[in-house]
C-alpha positions in Angstrom: 7.1 -29.4 10.2 3.7 -27.9 9.3 1.7 -30.5 8.1 -0.1 -29.7 4.4 -3.4 -30.0 6.8 -2.7 -27.5 9.2 -1.5 -24.8 6.0 -5.0 -25.6 4.4 -6.6 -24.5 7.6 -4.4 -21.1 7.4 -5.1 -21.0 4.0 -1.5 -21.3 2.9 0.3 -23.6 0.5 3.8 -24.7 0.8 5.3 -21.7 -1.1 4.1 -19.3 1.3 6.4 -21.0 3.6 9.4 -21.0 1.1 12.9 -19.3 2.4 12.3 -15.7 1.3 16.3 -15.4 0.7 17.5 -18.5 -1.0 16.3 -20.6 -3.9 17.3 -23.8 -5.6 19.5 -24.5 -8.5 20.0 -28.1 -10.1 23.1 -28.2 -12.3 21.4 -30.6 -14.9 24.5 -31.0 -17.1 26.7 -32.8 -14.2 24.0 -35.5 -13.8 23.6 -39.0 -15.7 20.3 -39.2 -17.9 18.3 -40.5 -15.4 16.8 -37.6 -14.2 13.5 -35.4 -15.1 12.4 -31.8 -13.7 9.3 -32.4 -12.2 8.3 -28.5 -11.9 5.4 -27.7 -9.5 4.4 -25.0 -12.1 4.5 -24.2 -15.9 4.7 -21.2 -18.3 1.5 -19.8 -19.9 1.1 -21.8 -22.9 2.2 -25.5 -21.2 0.5 -27.6 -18.6 1.1 -31.0 -16.9 -0.1 -33.2 -20.4 1.9 -31.6 -22.6 5.2 -31.6 -19.8 4.7 -35.0 -20.0 4.7 -35.6 -23.6 7.6 -33.7 -24.0 9.3 -35.2 -21.0 8.5 -39.0 -22.5 9.5 -38.1 -25.9 13.2 -36.8 -24.8 13.3 -39.3 -23.0 12.9 -42.0 -25.2 14.8 -40.4 -27.5 17.9 -40.2 -25.1 17.4 -44.0 -24.2 18.5 -44.8 -27.6 16.2 -47.9 -27.7 14.1 -48.7 -30.3 10.4 -47.9 -29.4 7.2 -46.8 -30.7 4.0 -44.2 -30.1 2.4 -46.6 -27.9 5.7 -46.6 -25.6 6.1 -42.8 -25.5 2.3 -42.4 -24.7 2.6 -44.6 -21.9 5.4 -42.8 -20.4 3.5 -39.9 -20.6 0.6 -41.3 -19.1 2.7 -42.0 -16.2 4.7 -38.9 -15.2 1.2 -36.8 -15.5 -0.4 -39.6 -13.0 2.7 -38.8 -10.5 2.6 -35.3 -11.0 -0.8 -34.7 -10.3 -0.6 -37.5 -7.3 2.5 -35.7 -5.7 1.2 -31.7 -6.2 -2.1 -32.7 -5.6 -4.0 -30.3 -3.1 -4.2 -33.2 0.0 -0.9 -34.6 -0.6 0.8 -35.0 2.6 4.8 -34.0 1.2 5.4 -30.5 1.6 8.1 -29.4 -0.7 8.7 -27.2 -3.2 10.2 -28.9 -6.6 10.6 -32.7 -7.7 12.8 -34.5 -9.9 12.3 -37.7 -11.2 14.5 -40.8 -10.9 14.0 -42.6 -13.9 16.9 -45.5 -15.2 15.6 -47.9 -17.8 12.7 -50.3 -16.7 12.0 -49.2 -13.9 9.2 -47.0 -12.4 9.8 -43.8 -11.9 10.5 -42.5 -8.1 9.9 -39.0 -7.4 12.6 -36.9 -5.3 11.3 -34.1 -3.4 13.1 -30.3 -2.4 11.9 -28.2 0.2 13.3 -25.0 0.4 12.9 -23.6 4.1 14.0 -20.6 6.0 15.9 -21.7 8.8 14.2 -21.5 11.8 15.5 -22.1 15.8 18.8 -24.0 16.3 20.6 -25.6 13.9 20.9 -29.6 14.7 17.3 -29.6 16.1 16.0 -27.8 12.2 17.8 -30.8 10.3 16.7 -33.5 12.8 13.2 -32.9 11.9 13.9 -32.4 8.2 15.2 -35.7 8.6 12.8 -37.3 10.4 15.0 -38.0 13.4 12.6 -38.8 16.4 9.4 -38.7 14.0 6.6 -40.5 16.4 5.8 -42.7 13.1 9.0 -44.8 13.0 9.5 -48.1 12.9 12.5 -48.2 14.7 15.1 -44.8 15.0 16.6 -43.6 12.1 20.0 -44.7 10.7 22.0 -41.0 10.8 24.8 -40.0 9.3 26.9 -36.7 8.2 26.8 -36.2 4.5 28.7 -33.4 2.9 28.7 -31.9 -0.3 30.9 -29.2 -2.2 28.2 -27.1 -3.1 26.2 -27.2 0.4 29.1 -28.2 3.0 28.1 -30.2 5.6 24.7 -32.0 6.2 22.6 -34.7 7.5 21.7 -38.0 5.7 19.2 -40.5 7.5 17.5 -43.4 6.3 14.1 -44.5 7.9 11.4 -46.9 7.9 7.8 -45.6 9.3 4.1 -47.8 8.6 2.5 -47.5 5.5 -0.8 -44.8 5.2 -3.1 -48.0 5.2 -0.9 -49.7 8.2 -0.4 -52.8 5.9 3.5 -52.4 4.8 6.9 -50.3 5.5 8.3 -47.3 3.4 11.5 -46.6 3.5 12.6 -42.6 3.6 16.0 -41.3 2.3 16.6 -37.9 3.6 18.9 -35.2 3.4 19.1 -31.3 5.3 21.3 -28.8 5.1 21.0 -25.2 6.9 23.0 -22.2 4.9 23.1 -19.1 7.7 24.6 -16.7 5.6 21.2 -17.4 3.3 18.9 -17.9 6.4 17.8 -21.0 4.7 17.4 -24.7 5.2 17.1 -27.3 2.7 15.4 -30.7 2.3 16.1 -33.7 -0.1 13.9 -36.8 0.1 12.3 -39.7 -1.0 10.1 -42.5 0.0 9.5 -45.9 -1.3 7.0 -49.0 -0.6 9.9 -51.4 -2.4 13.5 -51.3 -0.6 15.1 -52.5 -3.4 13.5 -49.8 -5.5 15.5 -47.5 -3.2 18.5 -49.1 -2.7 18.9 -48.9 -7.0 17.9 -45.3 -6.7 20.4 -44.4 -3.7 23.8 -44.0 -6.0 22.1 -41.6 -8.4 20.1 -39.5 -5.7 23.6 -38.8 -3.7 24.8 -37.7 -7.6 21.5 -35.6 -7.9 22.6 -33.9 -4.2 26.2 -33.1 -5.2 24.8 -30.7 -8.3 22.4 -28.7 -6.3 23.1 -25.6 -4.7 21.6 -22.5 -2.9 21.6 -19.3 -4.8 20.1 -15.8 -3.2 16.8 -15.0 -4.5 
């Protein structure tokens, strides 16, 4: 996959290389209430801060827990900060849309989606999207087939890489599918420096994957 730095040199953004034949659809009603959509852009009159404020208010209301204005403000600031980090122009992440995993009393975990053109051999592209053979791996990725009713057969990997500063290990969960009919490849991924945090998220991430489909543009 082309890096963000290479795209910038060409004057491109990840959105410029998105699939022209399909887009992503998430069945939010099929998901447990631990997910917040985190879109890349907003309609006129809305921005990151208004999205974060509204999302924080809805999350607290849905939690059924007693809360105060300070609780909503803290979560709103956290959500806005995460959005600005993952969508920053200099972020190394390549994706088109994100969801935030936010169960009770746990820090939000971004889960990213990349909707790419189908390029070259199917298995080679799935291996690339899921990090198999990536030079930064601490050890070979653990790979297995993963299927959903909406996306069909795909590939899942669990991979460990060195943190950017070299002082720790990041764990990444990757899922990838390819739809030949729509000439599109889909990647879903999340990364964390805390293996325990990732282990808590994986069951919900797999429910999220089951609720995703590719639809024609």
